[in-house]
Backbone as ProteinMPNN parsed JSONL, in Angstrom:
{"seq_chain_A": "MTSPLDSRPTFRRGSQSSNIDYIFASPSLHSQSSDPSIDFIEQSWTDHALLSISLKMCSSTQGPGLWRMNPNLFKNHAFVDRLTQQLERFASSLPPSLTDPQVHWEFLKTSVQQTAKSFGRRHVQWRAQQLRLLQRKRNRILREHMNHDMLPLLLEIIERQIGALQ", "coords_chain_A": {"N_chain_A": [[23.787, -5.304, -3.433], [24.11, -6.013, -0.077], [22.45, -7.381, 2.752], [21.143, -7.749, 6.103], [18.946, -9.246, 5.733], [19.453, -11.235, 3.982], [19.292, -14.047, 4.336], [16.663, -14.813, 4.157], [14.134, -16.414, 2.193], [13.598, -15.544, -1.241], [12.233, -16.503, -3.322], [9.661, -18.735, -4.143], [8.178, -21.804, -4.899], [5.657, -23.928, -4.683], [6.582, -26.202, -2.219], [9.217, -25.619, -2.281], [11.848, -23.334, -1.668], [14.031, -20.533, -2.092], [16.882, -18.305, -2.135], [17.127, -16.227, -4.525], [16.924, -13.733, -5.644], [18.103, -10.402, -6.086], [19.192, -7.04, -5.355], [21.03, -4.922, -7.254], [23.452, -2.381, -7.002], [25.35, 0.538, -7.724], [28.4, 1.66, -6.084], [28.119, 4.423, -5.466], [25.364, 4.789, -5.469], [24.653, 2.976, -3.534], [25.451, 4.211, -1.177], [23.44, 6.019, -0.83], [21.248, 4.598, -0.132], [18.77, 2.937, 1.915], [16.889, 1.138, 4.434], [16.352, -1.706, 3.56], [14.135, -4.248, 2.377], [12.289, -7.328, 2.35], [9.44, -8.4, 0.999], [6.447, -10.293, 1.036], [4.54, -11.204, -1.805], [1.322, -11.647, -3.166], [0.682, -14.949, -4.171], [-0.665, -15.61, -6.534], [0.073, -13.635, -8.201], [2.898, -13.65, -8.451], [5.838, -15.739, -8.033], [7.915, -14.762, -6.68], [9.459, -12.765, -4.118], [9.016, -9.321, -3.111], [11.618, -7.194, -3.41], [12.962, -4.388, -1.893], [14.317, -1.079, -1.541], [14.997, 2.064, 0.038], [15.727, 5.097, -1.517], [17.642, 7.972, -1.204], [17.307, 10.719, -2.889], [18.25, 13.639, -4.809], [16.106, 16.401, -4.433], [13.462, 17.687, -6.486], [11.604, 20.462, -7.65], [8.166, 20.338, -8.001], [4.94, 20.877, -9.151], [1.525, 20.537, -7.842], [-0.078, 19.298, -9.77], [-2.732, 17.631, -11.605], [-5.554, 16.593, -9.849], [-6.951, 13.407, -9.348], [-9.545, 11.31, -8.358], [-9.264, 8.175, -6.733], [-10.859, 5.552, -8.196], [-11.267, 3.109, -6.995], [-11.947, 3.602, -4.409], [-14.684, 3.562, -4.241], [-15.336, 0.942, -3.868], [-15.126, 0.549, -1.238], [-17.109, 0.335, 1.482], [-17.252, 1.972, 3.742], [-16.173, 4.365, 2.808], [-18.065, 5.062, 0.832], [-20.318, 5.453, 2.451], [-19.398, 7.636, 4.013], [-18.999, 9.572, 1.997], [-21.602, 9.813, 1.017], [-22.902, 10.905, 3.272], [-21.494, 13.329, 3.401], [-22.233, 14.502, 0.956], [-24.967, 14.831, 1.38], [-24.894, 16.691, 3.489], [-23.65, 18.752, 2.114], [-25.569, 19.36, 0.102], [-27.688, 20.29, 1.682], [-26.58, 22.539, 2.765], [-26.237, 24.47, 0.852], [-26.668, 27.804, -0.05], [-29.797, 29.377, -0.811], [-29.606, 31.603, -2.392], [-27.55, 31.197, -4.105], [-27.323, 30.562, -7.318], [-25.953, 29.924, -9.603], [-25.044, 27.341, -11.68], [-22.434, 26.534, -12.35], [-20.847, 27.452, -10.23], [-21.983, 25.958, -8.164], [-21.162, 23.417, -9.051], [-18.331, 23.636, -8.862], [-18.033, 23.984, -6.074], [-19.1, 21.543, -5.26], [-17.257, 19.689, -6.401], [-14.977, 20.393, -4.942], [-15.796, 19.674, -2.366], [-16.157, 16.869, -2.626], [-13.545, 16.166, -3.311], [-12.091, 16.914, -0.982], [-13.24, 15.164, 0.884], [-12.587, 12.642, -0.232], [-9.756, 12.755, -0.272], [-9.168, 13.021, 2.464], [-10.303, 10.651, 3.558], [-8.933, 8.769, 2.0], [-6.217, 9.176, 2.739], [-6.229, 8.328, 5.436], [-7.082, 5.675, 5.086], [-5.06, 4.59, 3.474], [-2.891, 4.817, 5.208], [-3.754, 3.08, 7.254], [-3.933, 0.647, 5.813], [-1.269, 0.322, 4.954], [-0.022, 0.085, 7.433], [-1.216, -2.29, 8.362], [-0.256, -4.088, 6.418], [2.519, -3.907, 6.936], [2.593, -5.002, 9.541], [1.636, -7.602, 9.036], [3.605, -8.529, 7.236], [5.828, -8.503, 8.935], [4.982, -10.437, 10.752], [4.892, -12.654, 9.045], [7.627, -12.853, 8.418], [8.628, -13.451, 10.948], [7.435, -15.942, 11.359], [8.744, -17.366, 9.329], [11.372, -17.299, 10.338], [11.115, -18.628, 12.832], [9.91, -21.081, 12.293], [11.185, -22.387, 10.225], [12.168, -24.986, 9.698], [10.041, -26.634, 10.268], [7.239, -28.842, 9.821], [4.838, -27.55, 9.731], [5.178, -25.138, 8.487], [4.36, -24.545, 5.695], [1.518, -24.445, 5.983], [1.172, -22.434, 7.929], [2.29, -20.273, 6.537], [0.545, -20.129, 4.373], [-1.83, -19.17, 5.519], [-1.124, -16.588, 6.543], [-0.184, -15.402, 4.213], [-2.448, -15.316, 2.634], [-3.895, -13.391, 4.003], [-2.219, -11.171, 3.618], [-2.319, -10.987, 0.829], [-4.987, -10.228, 0.463], [-4.938, -7.582, 1.175], [-3.253, -6.398, -0.632]], "CA_chain_A": [[23.674, -4.821, -2.075], [23.907, -7.074, 0.898], [21.592, -6.953, 3.849], [20.918, -8.803, 7.088], [17.785, -10.024, 5.315], [19.896, -12.146, 2.934], [18.997, -15.462, 4.546], [15.247, -15.098, 3.926], [13.884, -16.805, 0.8], [12.989, -14.542, -2.112], [11.535, -17.242, -4.368], [9.002, -19.926, -3.627], [7.265, -22.516, -5.777], [5.246, -25.086, -3.901], [7.288, -26.284, -0.936], [10.613, -25.242, -2.514], [12.136, -21.908, -1.55], [15.453, -20.209, -2.163], [17.226, -16.889, -2.18], [17.698, -16.048, -5.862], [16.704, -12.37, -6.116], [19.026, -9.435, -5.507], [19.196, -5.668, -5.866], [22.401, -4.506, -7.525], [23.59, -0.925, -7.025], [26.727, 1.03, -7.759], [28.813, 2.175, -4.772], [27.571, 5.76, -5.199], [23.942, 4.623, -5.156], [24.579, 2.224, -2.278], [25.581, 5.14, -0.049], [22.195, 6.777, -0.709], [20.141, 3.667, 0.085], [18.479, 2.523, 3.29], [15.648, 0.386, 4.664], [16.083, -2.843, 2.674], [13.076, -5.131, 2.868], [11.816, -8.431, 1.529], [8.015, -8.497, 1.301], [5.683, -11.302, 0.321], [3.547, -10.759, -2.782], [0.299, -12.663, -3.416], [1.247, -15.978, -5.051], [-1.288, -15.641, -7.856], [0.745, -12.62, -9.005], [4.292, -13.999, -8.726], [6.437, -16.657, -7.065], [9.055, -14.041, -6.119], [9.189, -11.732, -3.124], [9.339, -7.963, -3.531], [12.804, -6.639, -2.757], [12.915, -2.938, -2.039], [15.181, -0.212, -0.746], [14.676, 3.485, -0.089], [16.836, 5.879, -2.052], [17.575, 9.4, -0.9], [17.738, 11.392, -4.106], [18.11, 15.096, -4.799], [14.707, 16.748, -4.667], [13.162, 18.662, -7.525], [10.327, 21.106, -7.391], [7.124, 19.919, -8.918], [3.64, 21.349, -8.694], [0.597, 19.495, -7.418], [-0.65, 18.595, -10.905], [-4.173, 17.446, -11.662], [-5.991, 15.578, -8.891], [-7.992, 12.466, -9.772], [-9.93, 10.428, -7.26], [-9.08, 6.75, -6.97], [-12.193, 4.952, -8.312], [-11.377, 1.945, -6.11], [-12.552, 4.012, -3.139], [-16.107, 3.216, -4.258], [-15.476, -0.45, -3.415], [-15.042, 0.582, 0.22], [-18.422, 0.759, 1.989], [-17.075, 3.08, 4.686], [-16.011, 5.585, 2.015], [-19.356, 5.386, 0.209], [-21.152, 6.023, 3.516], [-18.894, 8.972, 4.36], [-19.268, 10.482, 0.885], [-23.049, 10.047, 1.007], [-23.181, 11.87, 4.344], [-20.932, 14.625, 3.015], [-23.055, 15.065, -0.117], [-26.22, 15.283, 1.995], [-24.58, 17.944, 4.188], [-23.371, 19.751, 1.081], [-26.831, 19.768, -0.532], [-28.514, 21.058, 2.624], [-25.902, 23.773, 3.177], [-26.16, 25.44, -0.244], [-27.585, 28.937, 0.143], [-30.754, 29.526, -1.923], [-29.225, 32.736, -3.247], [-26.515, 30.741, -5.036], [-28.069, 29.922, -8.411], [-25.066, 29.626, -10.733], [-24.692, 25.911, -11.667], [-20.978, 26.356, -12.402], [-20.352, 27.65, -8.867], [-22.404, 24.735, -7.452], [-20.297, 22.325, -9.489], [-16.999, 23.839, -8.288], [-18.134, 23.682, -4.642], [-19.314, 20.093, -5.13], [-15.978, 19.024, -6.676], [-14.091, 20.645, -3.8], [-16.287, 18.871, -1.242], [-15.832, 15.46, -2.907], [-12.085, 16.038, -3.254], [-11.665, 16.953, 0.418], [-13.686, 13.925, 1.522], [-11.8, 11.524, -0.766], [-8.37, 12.87, 0.191], [-9.13, 12.747, 3.904], [-10.537, 9.224, 3.76], [-7.855, 8.031, 1.343], [-4.999, 9.237, 3.561], [-6.385, 7.447, 6.605], [-7.166, 4.282, 4.641], [-3.724, 4.192, 3.015], [-2.073, 4.635, 6.411], [-4.214, 1.857, 7.923], [-3.559, -0.493, 4.982], [0.192, 0.19, 5.017], [0.307, -0.423, 8.767], [-1.613, -3.695, 8.408], [0.691, -4.852, 5.602], [3.79, -3.99, 7.677], [2.429, -5.959, 10.639], [1.529, -8.953, 8.475], [4.917, -8.904, 6.697], [6.667, -8.836, 10.102], [4.512, -11.723, 11.276], [5.349, -13.666, 8.1], [9.077, -13.003, 8.6], [8.843, -14.152, 12.227], [7.071, -17.345, 11.112], [9.85, -17.954, 8.557], [12.532, -17.494, 11.226], [10.857, -19.546, 13.94], [9.375, -22.375, 11.864], [11.811, -22.704, 8.946], [12.348, -26.429, 9.499], [8.878, -27.361, 10.775], [6.278, -29.296, 8.821], [3.696, -26.64, 9.736], [5.512, -23.89, 7.802], [3.485, -24.225, 4.552], [0.178, -24.089, 6.45], [1.257, -21.119, 8.568], [2.515, -19.274, 5.491], [-0.67, -20.009, 3.56], [-2.786, -18.324, 6.239], [-0.659, -15.198, 6.596], [-0.063, -14.896, 2.852], [-3.806, -15.015, 2.188], [-4.236, -12.101, 4.61], [-1.435, -10.142, 2.922], [-2.868, -10.865, -0.524], [-6.262, -9.508, 0.499], [-4.673, -6.145, 1.337], [-2.392, -5.877, -1.706]], "C_chain_A": [[23.462, -6.016, -1.159], [23.156, -6.508, 2.085], [21.494, -8.073, 4.862], [19.727, -9.681, 6.717], [18.164, -11.145, 4.354], [19.472, -13.588, 3.122], [17.529, -15.803, 4.296], [15.019, -15.471, 2.466], [13.2, -15.685, 0.021], [12.202, -15.19, -3.243], [10.883, -18.451, -3.737], [8.065, -20.494, -4.684], [6.911, -23.803, -5.062], [5.944, -25.081, -2.559], [8.767, -25.917, -1.068], [10.776, -23.737, -2.335], [13.64, -21.696, -1.599], [15.632, -18.698, -2.234], [17.912, -16.625, -3.511], [17.574, -14.62, -6.383], [17.605, -11.393, -5.371], [18.744, -8.05, -6.072], [20.662, -5.287, -6.041], [22.438, -2.982, -7.611], [25.064, -0.555, -7.052], [27.106, 1.545, -6.374], [28.225, 3.552, -4.46], [26.085, 5.686, -4.844], [23.764, 3.898, -3.828], [24.639, 3.158, -1.079], [24.321, 5.972, 0.161], [21.002, 5.877, -0.402], [19.991, 3.321, 1.563], [17.219, 1.666, 3.29], [15.415, -0.767, 3.684], [14.964, -3.701, 3.256], [12.778, -6.211, 1.843], [10.368, -8.645, 1.932], [7.358, -9.555, 0.434], [4.702, -10.629, -0.632], [2.608, -11.934, -3.034], [0.78, -13.64, -4.484], [0.585, -16.05, -6.417], [-0.655, -14.6, -8.782], [2.143, -13.058, -9.402], [4.782, -15.007, -7.695], [7.707, -16.05, -6.461], [8.581, -13.061, -5.052], [9.519, -10.368, -3.733], [10.537, -7.491, -2.725], [12.755, -5.136, -2.953], [13.937, -2.27, -1.135], [14.644, 1.206, -0.901], [15.922, 4.193, -0.583], [16.615, 7.341, -1.709], [18.166, 10.134, -2.097], [17.607, 12.904, -3.929], [16.668, 15.439, -5.148], [14.588, 17.755, -5.808], [11.8, 19.258, -7.219], [9.331, 20.703, -8.457], [5.797, 20.364, -8.328], [2.706, 20.204, -8.365], [-0.022, 18.724, -8.579], [-2.162, 18.496, -10.808], [-4.568, 16.336, -10.701], [-7.071, 14.721, -9.528], [-8.277, 11.538, -8.618], [-9.713, 8.975, -7.673], [-10.457, 6.091, -7.044], [-12.372, 3.71, -7.433], [-11.941, 2.308, -4.747], [-14.025, 3.613, -3.086], [-16.36, 1.75, -3.912], [-15.485, -0.542, -1.898], [-16.344, 1.164, 0.77], [-18.308, 1.936, 2.952], [-16.897, 4.401, 3.929], [-17.334, 6.006, 1.397], [-20.289, 6.015, 1.238], [-20.708, 7.444, 3.855], [-19.191, 9.974, 3.247], [-20.757, 10.807, 0.801], [-23.43, 11.075, 2.067], [-22.684, 13.262, 3.967], [-21.775, 15.279, 1.928], [-24.398, 15.557, 0.416], [-26.0, 16.595, 2.74], [-24.35, 19.072, 3.181], [-24.671, 20.278, 0.479], [-27.673, 20.63, 0.401], [-27.867, 22.386, 3.017], [-25.802, 24.809, 2.062], [-27.137, 26.587, 0.001], [-28.522, 29.088, -1.061], [-30.376, 30.656, -2.882], [-28.18, 32.347, -4.291], [-27.193, 29.95, -6.154], [-27.193, 29.531, -9.596], [-24.644, 28.156, -10.681], [-23.182, 25.665, -11.684], [-20.364, 26.511, -11.017], [-20.739, 26.451, -8.006], [-21.443, 23.596, -7.765], [-18.902, 22.446, -8.882], [-16.996, 23.532, -6.791], [-18.286, 22.178, -4.409], [-18.003, 19.337, -5.357], [-15.012, 19.189, -5.506], [-14.494, 19.787, -2.61], [-15.935, 17.393, -1.42], [-14.327, 15.238, -2.792], [-11.593, 16.013, -1.809], [-12.039, 15.661, 1.138], [-12.826, 12.746, 1.074], [-10.359, 11.572, -0.272], [-8.255, 12.515, 1.667], [-9.292, 11.254, 4.173], [-9.375, 8.415, 3.198], [-6.576, 8.02, 2.155], [-5.099, 8.287, 4.743], [-6.402, 5.979, 6.187], [-5.799, 3.77, 4.186], [-2.817, 3.939, 4.212], [-2.451, 3.34, 7.122], [-3.742, 0.629, 7.148], [-2.053, -0.739, 5.035], [0.618, -0.374, 6.366], [-0.047, -1.907, 8.873], [-0.649, -4.564, 7.603], [2.04, -4.991, 6.296], [3.697, -5.028, 8.787], [2.377, -7.394, 10.118], [2.864, -9.42, 7.887], [5.868, -9.27, 7.833], [6.285, -10.2, 10.661], [4.98, -12.86, 10.361], [6.847, -13.913, 8.264], [9.401, -13.74, 9.895], [8.514, -15.638, 12.066], [8.196, -18.035, 10.34], [11.059, -18.238, 9.442], [12.288, -18.623, 12.218], [10.438, -20.946, 13.495], [9.997, -22.86, 10.554], [11.891, -24.204, 8.683], [11.191, -27.252, 10.043], [7.941, -27.736, 9.631], [5.088, -28.346, 8.689], [3.948, -25.368, 8.919], [4.591, -23.602, 6.612], [2.078, -23.796, 4.979], [0.174, -22.699, 7.081], [1.443, -20.017, 7.528], [1.26, -19.063, 4.65], [-1.672, -19.055, 4.208], [-2.36, -16.86, 6.181], [-0.567, -14.599, 5.196], [-1.43, -14.583, 2.247], [-4.24, -13.653, 2.736], [-3.492, -10.955, 3.918], [-2.013, -9.896, 1.53], [-4.173, -10.091, -0.568], [-6.058, -7.999, 0.609], [-3.849, -5.556, 0.199], [-3.218, -5.438, -2.897]], "O_chain_A": [[22.693, -6.923, -1.478], [23.223, -5.315, 2.379], [21.735, -9.232, 4.525], [19.52, -10.736, 7.316], [17.304, -11.925, 3.947], [19.306, -14.299, 2.131], [17.185, -16.983, 4.228], [15.655, -14.895, 1.584], [12.342, -14.976, 0.546], [11.571, -14.493, -4.037], [11.48, -19.119, -2.892], [7.268, -19.773, -5.284], [7.764, -24.666, -4.86], [5.91, -24.083, -1.838], [9.492, -25.907, -0.073], [9.941, -22.958, -2.793], [14.42, -22.561, -1.201], [14.677, -17.934, -2.371], [19.128, -16.776, -3.627], [18.075, -14.323, -7.468], [17.838, -11.541, -4.172], [18.136, -7.91, -7.133], [21.439, -5.325, -5.087], [21.562, -2.366, -8.219], [25.908, -1.243, -6.478], [26.224, 1.839, -5.567], [27.87, 3.823, -3.313], [25.611, 6.449, -4.002], [22.825, 4.18, -3.083], [23.96, 2.932, -0.077], [24.149, 6.569, 1.224], [19.862, 6.341, -0.41], [20.938, 3.399, 2.345], [16.569, 1.497, 2.259], [14.37, -0.804, 3.034], [14.858, -3.861, 4.472], [12.985, -6.036, 0.643], [10.087, -9.027, 3.068], [7.67, -9.695, -0.749], [4.105, -9.605, -0.299], [3.048, -13.082, -3.106], [1.226, -13.235, -5.557], [1.209, -16.509, -7.374], [-0.82, -14.667, -10.0], [2.549, -12.87, -10.549], [4.211, -15.118, -6.611], [8.48, -16.749, -5.806], [7.444, -12.59, -5.084], [10.216, -10.279, -4.744], [10.473, -7.399, -1.499], [12.528, -4.662, -4.066], [14.357, -2.818, -0.116], [13.926, 1.508, -1.854], [17.031, 3.922, -0.123], [15.525, 7.878, -1.905], [19.383, 10.16, -2.285], [16.936, 13.379, -3.012], [16.08, 14.841, -6.05], [15.488, 18.558, -6.054], [10.952, 18.617, -6.597], [9.622, 20.727, -9.653], [5.572, 20.233, -7.125], [3.042, 19.038, -8.578], [-0.457, 17.589, -8.385], [-2.791, 19.2, -10.018], [-3.983, 15.253, -10.731], [-7.99, 15.233, -10.166], [-7.358, 11.034, -7.972], [-9.953, 8.601, -8.821], [-11.166, 6.07, -6.038], [-13.501, 3.305, -7.157], [-12.371, 1.427, -4.002], [-14.558, 3.354, -2.007], [-17.507, 1.365, -3.685], [-15.814, -1.587, -1.336], [-16.648, 2.337, 0.553], [-19.18, 2.805, 2.973], [-17.41, 5.435, 4.356], [-17.687, 7.185, 1.434], [-20.974, 6.994, 0.941], [-21.536, 8.347, 3.972], [-19.593, 11.104, 3.524], [-21.13, 11.951, 0.542], [-24.189, 12.005, 1.793], [-23.376, 14.256, 4.189], [-22.007, 16.487, 1.972], [-24.912, 16.579, -0.038], [-26.818, 17.51, 2.641], [-24.801, 20.199, 3.38], [-24.86, 21.489, 0.359], [-28.301, 21.593, -0.039], [-28.545, 23.267, 3.548], [-25.327, 25.92, 2.3], [-28.321, 26.346, 0.237], [-28.088, 28.943, -2.204], [-30.783, 30.656, -4.044], [-27.952, 33.084, -5.25], [-27.59, 28.801, -5.956], [-27.671, 28.859, -10.511], [-23.957, 27.752, -9.743], [-22.705, 24.694, -11.096], [-19.446, 25.769, -10.667], [-19.932, 25.974, -7.209], [-20.97, 22.9, -6.866], [-18.345, 21.445, -8.429], [-16.069, 22.895, -6.29], [-17.688, 21.612, -3.494], [-17.672, 18.436, -4.586], [-14.316, 18.248, -5.126], [-13.637, 19.235, -1.921], [-15.472, 16.742, -0.484], [-13.886, 14.232, -2.236], [-10.764, 15.176, -1.453], [-11.245, 15.126, 1.912], [-12.386, 11.944, 1.898], [-9.799, 10.542, 0.105], [-7.344, 11.79, 2.068], [-8.514, 10.663, 4.923], [-8.888, 7.486, 3.842], [-5.915, 6.987, 2.261], [-4.168, 7.531, 5.022], [-5.806, 5.135, 6.856], [-5.43, 2.635, 4.487], [-2.064, 2.966, 4.232], [-1.576, 2.584, 7.546], [-3.217, -0.317, 7.735], [-1.613, -1.883, 5.148], [1.515, -1.213, 6.437], [0.731, -2.693, 9.413], [-0.267, -5.647, 8.046], [2.648, -6.061, 6.26], [4.606, -5.84, 8.962], [2.998, -8.291, 10.688], [3.218, -10.591, 8.026], [6.629, -10.231, 7.721], [7.146, -11.012, 11.0], [5.415, -13.906, 10.842], [7.288, -15.063, 8.25], [10.327, -14.549, 9.943], [9.236, -16.494, 12.578], [8.563, -19.166, 10.662], [11.695, -19.284, 9.318], [13.152, -19.475, 12.421], [10.599, -21.903, 14.253], [9.391, -23.666, 9.848], [11.698, -24.64, 7.549], [11.343, -28.454, 10.26], [7.862, -27.045, 8.615], [4.409, -28.335, 7.662], [3.017, -24.598, 8.684], [4.073, -22.488, 6.523], [1.51, -22.876, 4.391], [-0.71, -21.886, 6.808], [0.829, -18.955, 7.624], [0.954, -17.936, 4.262], [-2.286, -18.233, 3.529], [-3.152, -15.994, 5.811], [-0.844, -13.414, 5.012], [-1.547, -13.671, 1.428], [-4.87, -12.863, 2.034], [-4.068, -9.897, 3.664], [-2.177, -8.753, 1.105], [-4.437, -9.374, -1.533], [-6.914, -7.225, 0.18], [-3.756, -4.335, 0.077], [-2.665, -4.974, -3.894]]}, "name": "protein", "num_of_chains": 1, "seq": "MTSPLDSRPTFRRGSQSSNIDYIFASPSLHSQSSDPSIDFIEQSWTDHALLSISLKMCSSTQGPGLWRMNPNLFKNHAFVDRLTQQLERFASSLPPSLTDPQVHWEFLKTSVQQTAKSFGRRHVQWRAQQLRLLQRKRNRILREHMNHDMLPLLLEIIERQIGALQ"}
């Protein structure tokens, strides 16, 4: 697949960079693809960029499945604070007439799930938006400073910010 992004480097090691990575697709798949992008990935993970496209495929019906909370949410202080507040509200709102521990447990799981899903959606949206902005900024730096001596320093700063969010 060819894209207007072709001139951007997809590989970098030290101060050397080149365009060596590609996405190959059959003509039938090419017609279902859109939104090509080249995104920086934290250098400690790889010296290649992430090449991606969106594919419009036929949809299939699938149920919601089993929900599991992302344990990494507990690393986020804002989530821990919100969950703590929600659990305090939950504990104070339980009616004294409700004595069945199984019913308590089901209500508690529902409360935690709603809190985690709500927070997770907003956090994922914020993180994705920040990554998009930083990737755009990195691409602009590559375009505007490709032949400047400052390019490695400028890239180091922006790539550190991207890596912190990945």
